[in-house]
N, C-alpha and C positions, 0 to 999 in steps of 0.2 A: 740420800735418803735420811730421814730424821727418825729418831727413836725416842719415844716417850714412855716411861714406865710409871704406872700407878700401882701401888701395892697397898691394898686395904681389904679389910674384911667387911662385907656388906651382907644384908639378909639374903641376897641372891647367891652368895658364896658361903653359906653357913657351914659347909662341910670342910672348909679350908682350915688348916691349923692356925692358931693365933700368931705364930712367929714366921709365917710364910714370907719369904724374901729377905729375912734377916741374915741368913747364912748361906743360902743356896741360890740366891739371885733368881728365884722363880717368881712368876707372876700369874694371876688368874686371867690375864688378858692375852689376847692373840695379837701378834705383831701385825701392823698395818702394811698393806702392800703399797707400792708407789702410786697405784691408781685409785686408792681409797678416797672417797668423797668426804673429806673432813667436816665441812659445814653440815652435811646431811647426817653424819655420825653424831655430831654435837647436838643437833636438834632432836635426835631420837634417844640420846643417852639420858637416863633418869637423873644423873648427877649434874648435867649442864642444861637440859632443855628449858627449865624455868628462867635461867639467867639469859640464855640466848633469846627467848621469847621477849623478855623485858627489854633487852638491848635493841631488838628489832622493832617492837611495836609499843613499848611502854606499858604492856600488860603485866600485872603482878598476879601471883597465885592467890587464891581465895583465903588460904590460911595465913593468919597474921605472922606466925613464926616463919613460914616459908617465904613470905613477902619480905620480912626483915632480913632474912638470910640472903635473898637475891639482891636487895639493895646494897647490903654490906659487901657482898662479893663483886658486884658490878662496879663499885667505887674503887676497887683495887686492881682493875684490869687495864 
């Protein structure tokens, strides 16, 4: 089993304290089970869906800022 921990504060987690994960190893994310469909989860995740779409189809987001971000991130994969 693999474990990936992402700790960050996003608009959807606005009630979390700024220092979450720094001392208590907590995370706003739920652990993935062994049968989790990772590709489907990436496609539905707001943090990854634009990059996955670009890598799959070459389609960039309409926003120039988002498109530049996707291109930059996809070059580091």
